[in-house]
C-alpha atoms as a printed R data frame, in Angstrom:
    type eleno elety resid chain resno      x      y       z
1   ATOM     1    CA   UNK     A     1  0.000  0.000   0.000
2   ATOM     2    CA   UNK     A     2  1.265  3.447  -0.919
3   ATOM     3    CA   UNK     A     3  1.918  6.041   1.759
4   ATOM     4    CA   UNK     A     4 -0.489  8.947   1.559
5   ATOM     5    CA   UNK     A     5  2.466 11.353   1.277
6   ATOM     6    CA   UNK     A     6  3.573  9.588  -1.922
7   ATOM     7    CA   UNK     A     7  0.212  9.739  -3.698
8   ATOM     8    CA   UNK     A     8  0.691 11.133  -7.204
9   ATOM     9    CA   UNK     A     9  4.406 10.416  -7.335
10  ATOM    10    CA   UNK     A    10  6.204  8.337  -9.951
11  ATOM    11    CA   UNK     A    11  6.581  4.657  -8.975
12  ATOM    12    CA   UNK     A    12 10.386  4.599  -9.439
13  ATOM    13    CA   UNK     A    13 10.763  7.619  -7.142
14  ATOM    14    CA   UNK     A    14  8.457  6.056  -4.541
15  ATOM    15    CA   UNK     A    15 10.496  2.857  -4.563
16  ATOM    16    CA   UNK     A    16 13.746  4.765  -4.075
17  ATOM    17    CA   UNK     A    17 12.302  6.918  -1.263
18  ATOM    18    CA   UNK     A    18 10.916  3.809   0.465
19  ATOM    19    CA   UNK     A    19 14.398  2.290   0.283
20  ATOM    20    CA   UNK     A    20 15.845  5.425   1.894
21  ATOM    21    CA   UNK     A    21 13.179  5.410   4.603
22  ATOM    22    CA   UNK     A    22 13.923  1.760   5.375
23  ATOM    23    CA   UNK     A    23 17.626  2.511   5.742
24  ATOM    24    CA   UNK     A    24 16.878  5.541   7.920
25  ATOM    25    CA   UNK     A    25 14.567  3.482  10.148
26  ATOM    26    CA   UNK     A    26 17.174  0.730  10.530
27  ATOM    27    CA   UNK     A    27 19.679  3.358  11.665
28  ATOM    28    CA   UNK     A    28 17.038  4.735  14.072
29  ATOM    29    CA   UNK     A    29 17.034  8.194  12.491
30  ATOM    30    CA   UNK     A    30 13.264  8.609  13.035
31  ATOM    31    CA   UNK     A    31 12.485  9.823   9.491
32  ATOM    32    CA   UNK     A    32  9.315 11.816   8.823
33  ATOM    33    CA   UNK     A    33  7.977 12.739   5.390
34  ATOM    34    CA   UNK     A    34  6.951 16.394   5.489
35  ATOM    35    CA   UNK     A    35  6.166 16.995   1.807
36  ATOM    36    CA   UNK     A    36  5.336 14.871  -1.219
37  ATOM    37    CA   UNK     A    37  3.911 15.445  -4.681
38  ATOM    38    CA   UNK     A    38  2.735 19.017  -5.189
39  ATOM    39    CA   UNK     A    39  0.831 19.873  -8.358
40  ATOM    40    CA   UNK     A    40  0.828 23.547  -7.389
41  ATOM    41    CA   UNK     A    41  4.630 23.743  -7.513
42  ATOM    42    CA   UNK     A    42  6.374 25.473 -10.361
43  ATOM    43    CA   UNK     A    43  7.091 23.287 -13.425
44  ATOM    44    CA   UNK     A    44 10.784 23.834 -12.651
45  ATOM    45    CA   UNK     A    45 10.370 21.803  -9.461
46  ATOM    46    CA   UNK     A    46 10.750 18.032  -9.154
47  ATOM    47    CA   UNK     A    47  7.858 18.188  -6.650
48  ATOM    48    CA   UNK     A    48  5.566 19.145  -9.555
49  ATOM    49    CA   UNK     A    49  6.728 16.147 -11.596
50  ATOM    50    CA   UNK     A    50  6.279 13.625  -8.772
51  ATOM    51    CA   UNK     A    51  9.981 12.900  -8.340
52  ATOM    52    CA   UNK     A    52 10.688 14.743  -5.077
53  ATOM    53    CA   UNK     A    53  9.754 14.717  -1.428
54  ATOM    54    CA   UNK     A    54 10.978 16.205   1.812
55  ATOM    55    CA   UNK     A    55 12.133 14.021   4.696
56  ATOM    56    CA   UNK     A    56 13.430 15.193   8.058
57  ATOM    57    CA   UNK     A    57 15.109 13.069  10.708
58  ATOM    58    CA   UNK     A    58 17.377 13.110  13.757
59  ATOM    59    CA   UNK     A    59 20.623 13.223  11.714
60  ATOM    60    CA   UNK     A    60 20.229 15.117   8.443
61  ATOM    61    CA   UNK     A    61 23.915 14.705   7.513
62  ATOM    62    CA   UNK     A    62 23.595 10.928   7.722
63  ATOM    63    CA   UNK     A    63 20.319 11.032   5.786
64  ATOM    64    CA   UNK     A    64 22.073 12.999   3.037
65  ATOM    65    CA   UNK     A    65 24.860 10.412   2.875
66  ATOM    66    CA   UNK     A    66 22.333  7.574   2.717
67  ATOM    67    CA   UNK     A    67 20.279  9.363   0.045
68  ATOM    68    CA   UNK     A    68 23.287 10.040  -2.147
69  ATOM    69    CA   UNK     A    69 24.431  6.407  -1.840
70  ATOM    70    CA   UNK     A    70 21.085  5.425  -3.418
71  ATOM    71    CA   UNK     A    71 21.394  7.904  -6.291
72  ATOM    72    CA   UNK     A    72 18.960 10.358  -4.696
73  ATOM    73    CA   UNK     A    73 19.741 14.038  -5.258
74  ATOM    74    CA   UNK     A    74 19.896 16.259  -2.185
75  ATOM    75    CA   UNK     A    75 17.988 19.449  -3.091
76  ATOM    76    CA   UNK     A    76 18.062 21.417   0.160
77  ATOM    77    CA   UNK     A    77 19.284 21.332   3.736
78  ATOM    78    CA   UNK     A    78 15.687 21.122   4.965
79  ATOM    79    CA   UNK     A    79 15.358 17.582   3.605
80  ATOM    80    CA   UNK     A    80 14.265 18.215   0.034
81  ATOM    81    CA   UNK     A    81 15.322 15.273  -2.132
82  ATOM    82    CA   UNK     A    82 14.638 14.036  -5.664
83  ATOM    83    CA   UNK     A    83 15.104 10.790  -7.512
84  ATOM    84    CA   UNK     A    84 15.324 11.433 -11.239
85  ATOM    85    CA   UNK     A    85 17.358  8.485 -12.554
86  ATOM    86    CA   UNK     A    86 19.707 11.008 -14.156
87  ATOM    87    CA   UNK     A    87 16.963 13.006 -15.887
88  ATOM    88    CA   UNK     A    88 16.728 16.785 -15.586
89  ATOM    89    CA   UNK     A    89 13.814 19.211 -15.468
90  ATOM    90    CA   UNK     A    90 13.955 19.764 -19.234
91  ATOM    91    CA   UNK     A    91 13.475 16.011 -19.745
92  ATOM    92    CA   UNK     A    92 10.352 16.099 -17.575
93  ATOM    93    CA   UNK     A    93  8.994 19.094 -19.505
94  ATOM    94    CA   UNK     A    94  8.906 16.960 -22.675
95  ATOM    95    CA   UNK     A    95  6.125 14.889 -21.013
96  ATOM    96    CA   UNK     A    96  7.977 11.747 -22.161
97  ATOM    97    CA   UNK     A    97  9.184 10.562 -18.739
98  ATOM    98    CA   UNK     A    98  7.454  7.338 -17.729
99  ATOM    99    CA   UNK     A    99  6.772  5.922 -14.261
100 ATOM   100    CA   UNK     A   100 10.118  4.117 -14.264
101 ATOM   101    CA   UNK     A   101 11.862  7.471 -14.788
102 ATOM   102    CA   UNK     A   102 12.885  6.635 -18.328
103 ATOM   103    CA   UNK     A   103 12.736  9.140 -21.163
104 ATOM   104    CA   UNK     A   104 10.562  7.640 -23.868
105 ATOM   105    CA   UNK     A   105 11.338  8.342 -27.536
106 ATOM   106    CA   UNK     A   106  9.462 11.049 -29.358
107 ATOM   107    CA   UNK     A   107  6.495  9.751 -31.281
108 ATOM   108    CA   UNK     A   108  6.069 10.695 -34.877
109 ATOM   109    CA   UNK     A   109  2.831 12.378 -35.808
């Protein structure tokens, strides 16, 4: 079952964030998700595209290390993170990014 905070997010990002949360719980960091998908964000934000969330915990430096070891991008010191599988905002703006965070080829008209 999906966490309410992850509703609307891309499945690949959810999986990666769940992996981070599991690691943080094992290390007893007491992680808390404070922000998830946000359709009212600017289109230049990974929150808008369902690839970002915000997590706080007892040791943010350790959380950052854990996140980066999983390929998660640290966006801000307040716990903003994104999993993009190497894609950038311009890739998302093409509307060709699928749920696995893969850029699909352009379709001919």
